[in-house]
C-alpha positions as CSV (number, residue, x, y, z in Angstrom):
1,M,-8.6,-22.3,-3.1
2,A,-4.8,-22.1,-3.3
3,V,-3.0,-21.4,0.0
4,S,0.1,-19.1,-0.2
5,K,3.2,-19.7,1.9
6,P,4.2,-16.4,3.7
7,L,6.9,-14.6,1.8
8,P,9.9,-12.8,3.4
9,L,9.5,-9.1,2.4
10,V,12.2,-6.7,1.4
11,F,12.1,-3.5,3.5
12,Q,13.9,-0.3,4.4
13,T,14.2,1.3,7.8
14,F,14.5,4.9,9.0
15,G,15.3,6.3,12.4
16,D,16.3,4.9,15.8
17,A,15.5,1.3,16.6
18,K,14.8,2.3,20.3
19,K,11.7,4.3,19.2
20,P,8.2,2.8,18.7
21,P,7.8,0.8,15.5
22,L,5.8,2.1,12.6
23,I,5.2,-0.1,9.5
24,I,4.2,1.5,6.2
25,L,2.4,-0.5,3.5
26,H,2.2,0.9,0.0
27,G,-0.5,0.7,-2.7
28,F,-0.9,-1.2,-5.9
29,F,2.0,-0.6,-8.4
30,A,4.0,1.2,-5.7
31,S,6.9,0.2,-3.5
32,A,8.8,1.3,-0.5
33,R,10.7,3.9,-2.5
34,N,7.5,5.9,-3.0
35,W,7.3,6.4,0.8
36,R,10.9,7.3,1.6
37,S,10.4,11.0,2.1
38,V,7.4,10.5,4.3
39,A,9.2,7.8,6.3
40,K,12.1,10.1,6.9
41,R,9.7,12.7,8.4
42,F,8.1,10.1,10.7
43,S,11.6,8.8,11.8
44,D,12.0,11.6,14.3
45,K,9.3,10.0,16.4
46,F,9.2,6.4,15.2
47,Y,11.5,3.6,13.9
48,V,9.9,3.2,10.5
49,Y,9.8,0.1,8.4
50,V,8.8,0.6,4.8
51,L,7.9,-2.7,3.1
52,D,7.8,-3.9,-0.5
53,L,4.7,-6.1,-0.6
54,R,4.7,-9.3,-2.6
55,N,5.0,-9.0,-6.3
56,H,6.2,-5.4,-5.8
57,G,9.6,-3.7,-5.5
58,E,12.4,-6.0,-4.6
59,S,10.2,-8.5,-2.7
60,P,9.6,-12.1,-3.9
61,H,6.9,-12.9,-6.5
62,S,4.1,-15.3,-6.0
63,D,1.2,-16.6,-8.2
64,I,-1.1,-15.8,-5.3
65,M,-2.0,-12.2,-4.4
66,D,-4.9,-11.5,-2.1
67,Y,-5.3,-9.8,1.2
68,P,-5.2,-12.9,3.4
69,A,-1.9,-13.9,1.8
70,M,-0.4,-10.4,2.1
71,S,-1.5,-10.2,5.7
72,Q,0.4,-13.4,6.4
73,D,3.5,-11.9,4.8
74,L,3.1,-9.0,7.3
75,L,2.7,-11.4,10.2
76,L,5.9,-13.2,9.1
77,F,7.7,-9.9,8.8
78,M,6.8,-8.8,12.3
79,D,7.8,-12.2,13.7
80,Q,11.2,-12.1,11.9
81,Q,11.8,-8.6,13.3
82,G,10.7,-9.5,16.8
83,L,7.9,-7.0,16.8
84,L,5.2,-8.1,19.2
85,K,3.2,-5.0,18.3
86,A,3.6,-2.1,15.9
87,N,1.8,0.9,14.5
88,I,0.7,0.4,10.9
89,L,0.0,2.9,8.2
90,G,-1.4,1.5,5.0
91,H,-2.3,3.4,1.7
92,S,-4.8,2.0,-0.8
93,M,-4.0,-1.7,-1.3
94,G,-1.6,-1.4,1.7
95,G,-4.5,0.0,3.7
96,K,-6.6,-3.1,2.8
97,V,-3.8,-5.3,3.9
98,A,-3.6,-3.4,7.2
99,M,-7.4,-3.6,7.7
100,W,-7.4,-7.4,7.2
101,F,-4.5,-7.7,9.5
102,A,-6.2,-5.6,12.2
103,L,-9.3,-7.7,12.0
104,H,-7.5,-11.0,12.3
105,H,-4.4,-10.2,14.4
106,S,-5.6,-7.4,16.6
107,Q,-3.2,-8.3,19.4
108,R,-0.3,-7.3,17.2
109,L,-1.4,-3.7,16.6
110,L,-0.7,-0.5,18.5
111,R,-2.4,2.2,16.4
112,L,-3.7,2.0,12.9
113,V,-3.9,4.6,10.1
114,I,-5.6,3.9,6.8
115,A,-5.0,6.3,3.9
116,D,-7.7,6.8,1.3
117,I,-9.3,3.4,1.1
118,S,-12.3,1.6,2.7
119,P,-13.0,-2.1,3.5
120,K,-15.2,-2.6,0.5
121,T,-15.1,-3.8,-3.1
122,Y,-14.8,-1.0,-5.7
123,V,-16.2,-1.1,-9.2
124,H,-13.2,0.3,-11.1
125,S,-10.7,-1.9,-13.0
126,F,-6.9,-1.9,-13.5
127,D,-7.2,-3.9,-16.7
128,A,-6.5,-1.1,-19.1
129,T,-3.4,0.1,-17.1
130,I,-2.0,-3.4,-16.8
131,R,-2.6,-4.1,-20.5
132,A,-0.8,-0.8,-21.5
133,L,2.2,-1.8,-19.5
134,Q,2.3,-5.4,-20.9
135,Q,2.1,-4.0,-24.5
136,I,5.4,-2.0,-24.2
137,P,8.0,-4.0,-26.2
138,L,10.7,-4.2,-23.6
139,A,13.2,-5.8,-26.0
140,Q,13.1,-2.7,-28.2
141,I,13.3,-0.1,-25.5
142,T,16.6,1.7,-24.9
143,M,15.4,4.5,-22.6
144,R,12.5,5.1,-20.3
145,K,11.2,8.0,-22.4
146,E,10.4,5.5,-25.2
147,A,8.3,3.5,-22.7
148,D,6.5,6.7,-21.7
149,N,5.7,7.3,-25.4
150,Y,4.0,3.9,-25.6
151,L,1.8,4.7,-22.6
152,L,0.7,8.2,-23.9
153,A,-2.3,7.0,-25.8
154,T,-3.8,5.0,-22.9
155,I,-2.6,6.9,-19.8
156,K,-3.0,10.7,-20.2
157,D,-1.8,11.7,-16.7
158,S,2.0,12.2,-16.9
159,N,2.5,11.9,-13.2
160,F,0.7,8.6,-13.2
161,R,2.8,7.4,-16.1
162,Q,6.0,8.3,-14.3
163,F,4.8,6.6,-11.1
164,L,4.1,3.4,-13.1
165,L,7.5,3.6,-15.0
166,Q,9.4,3.6,-11.7
167,N,8.8,-0.1,-11.9
168,L,10.8,-0.4,-15.1
169,V,14.4,-1.2,-14.3
170,L,17.5,-1.7,-16.4
171,D,19.0,-5.1,-15.8
172,K,22.1,-6.3,-17.7
173,G,21.4,-3.8,-20.5
174,R,17.7,-4.7,-20.9
175,Y,14.6,-3.3,-19.3
176,R,12.3,-5.5,-17.2
177,W,9.4,-5.0,-14.9
178,R,10.0,-5.3,-11.1
179,I,6.3,-5.8,-10.6
180,N,4.7,-9.1,-11.5
181,L,2.4,-8.0,-14.4
182,P,1.1,-11.5,-15.2
183,V,-0.1,-12.0,-11.6
184,F,-1.4,-8.4,-11.5
185,S,-3.5,-9.2,-14.6
186,R,-4.8,-12.4,-13.1
187,C,-5.3,-11.1,-9.5
188,S,-6.3,-7.4,-9.9
189,D,-10.0,-8.3,-9.0
190,N,-8.6,-9.4,-5.6
191,I,-7.0,-6.0,-5.1
192,V,-10.2,-4.1,-6.0
193,A,-12.2,-6.3,-3.7
194,F,-12.2,-6.8,0.1
195,P,-12.7,-10.3,1.3
196,R,-15.8,-11.4,3.1
197,I,-15.5,-10.9,6.8
198,E,-17.2,-13.1,9.5
199,S,-20.1,-11.1,10.8
200,E,-18.9,-10.9,14.4
201,L,-15.4,-9.6,13.4
202,Q,-14.7,-5.9,14.2
203,W,-11.7,-3.8,15.2
204,S,-13.2,-1.9,18.2
205,N,-10.1,0.3,18.9
206,S,-9.6,3.7,17.5
207,V,-8.3,4.0,13.9
208,L,-7.7,7.0,11.7
209,F,-9.1,6.9,8.1
210,L,-7.5,9.8,6.3
211,G,-8.7,10.6,2.8
212,G,-8.2,13.1,0.1
213,A,-11.1,15.6,-0.1
214,V,-11.3,15.3,-3.9
215,S,-11.1,11.5,-3.7
216,T,-14.1,9.2,-3.5
217,Y,-12.5,6.2,-1.8
218,L,-13.7,6.8,1.8
219,D,-17.1,5.2,2.5
220,S,-18.2,5.8,6.1
221,T,-20.9,3.1,6.1
222,A,-18.4,0.4,5.1
223,I,-15.8,1.8,7.5
224,L,-18.0,2.0,10.6
225,K,-19.4,-1.5,10.0
226,L,-16.0,-3.0,10.7
227,F,-14.3,-0.2,12.5
228,P,-17.0,1.3,14.8
229,N,-14.7,3.7,16.6
230,A,-13.0,5.0,13.4
231,V,-12.0,8.7,13.1
232,I,-12.7,9.7,9.5
233,D,-11.0,12.8,8.2
234,T,-10.0,14.4,4.9
235,I,-7.2,16.6,3.6
236,Q,-8.3,19.5,1.4
237,E,-6.9,19.8,-2.2
238,A,-5.7,16.2,-2.1
239,G,-6.8,13.2,-4.1
240,H,-6.0,9.5,-3.8
241,W,-2.2,10.2,-3.5
242,L,-2.7,12.5,-0.6
243,H,0.7,11.8,0.9
244,A,2.4,13.0,-2.3
245,E,0.0,15.9,-3.0
246,Q,-0.2,17.3,0.5
247,P,2.8,15.8,2.3
248,D,3.0,18.5,5.1
249,L,-0.7,18.1,6.1
250,F,-0.6,14.4,5.7
251,C,2.4,14.0,8.0
252,E,1.0,16.4,10.5
253,R,-2.3,14.6,10.7
254,V,-0.8,11.1,10.9
255,L,1.8,12.1,13.5
256,G,-0.8,13.9,15.6
257,Y,-2.9,10.7,15.6
258,L,0.0,8.2,16.2
259,E,1.6,10.3,19.0
260,Q,-1.6,10.0,21.0
261,G,-0.7,6.4,21.5
262,V,3.0,6.9,22.4
């Protein structure tokens, strides 16, 4: 099995560096920019770091993309920033990074919030989405709307299309993807999965698992096996992108939980 060297991640910060640190980890196909508005709201109470994970946003690309590798990137980031401990909030893929990190580097954590994901392998696939993005003829595109038209047949949800197309950037007069689509295609099974955990490994501290009530990603059996003291809660009228669909309730619940540890 290939071993990945930890990568230095690109990040944005919000708030006062004297306040307790909060690290936000985004989901698959996302980046720090998707969390700016939420980060600004948290910055009243915390010094917020919003990271671009490997192969996403402005961070470096690598042929390896799995949760142990991304967890090592997070450890390097904390070491580089001089963070002995931090609060961590992870959504979807970022939540799996945070869970793996908590199980293997528990001494580096303050409080942990996992948004709409569980420590398990899911049955869905990203193949059709990745293929649709790869089939856009970037050399012929002169505006983002043309790329959107190419996606219409495969991806019906306009909000999801716009979310994906945030990764399309104009560079020296030509469009290119910021995300590493060839690696996404090769490694998407790693993202859907959760690596095998040694039987005795658990995070026994409190952790908030916050899901969307109309999402099906929270699995209490899988959660409680590894996080026996988890608090599992949902937000009504929210799906997988609960932080975007119900930002007020999301921020209220997360802040209420994190501030118990301040």
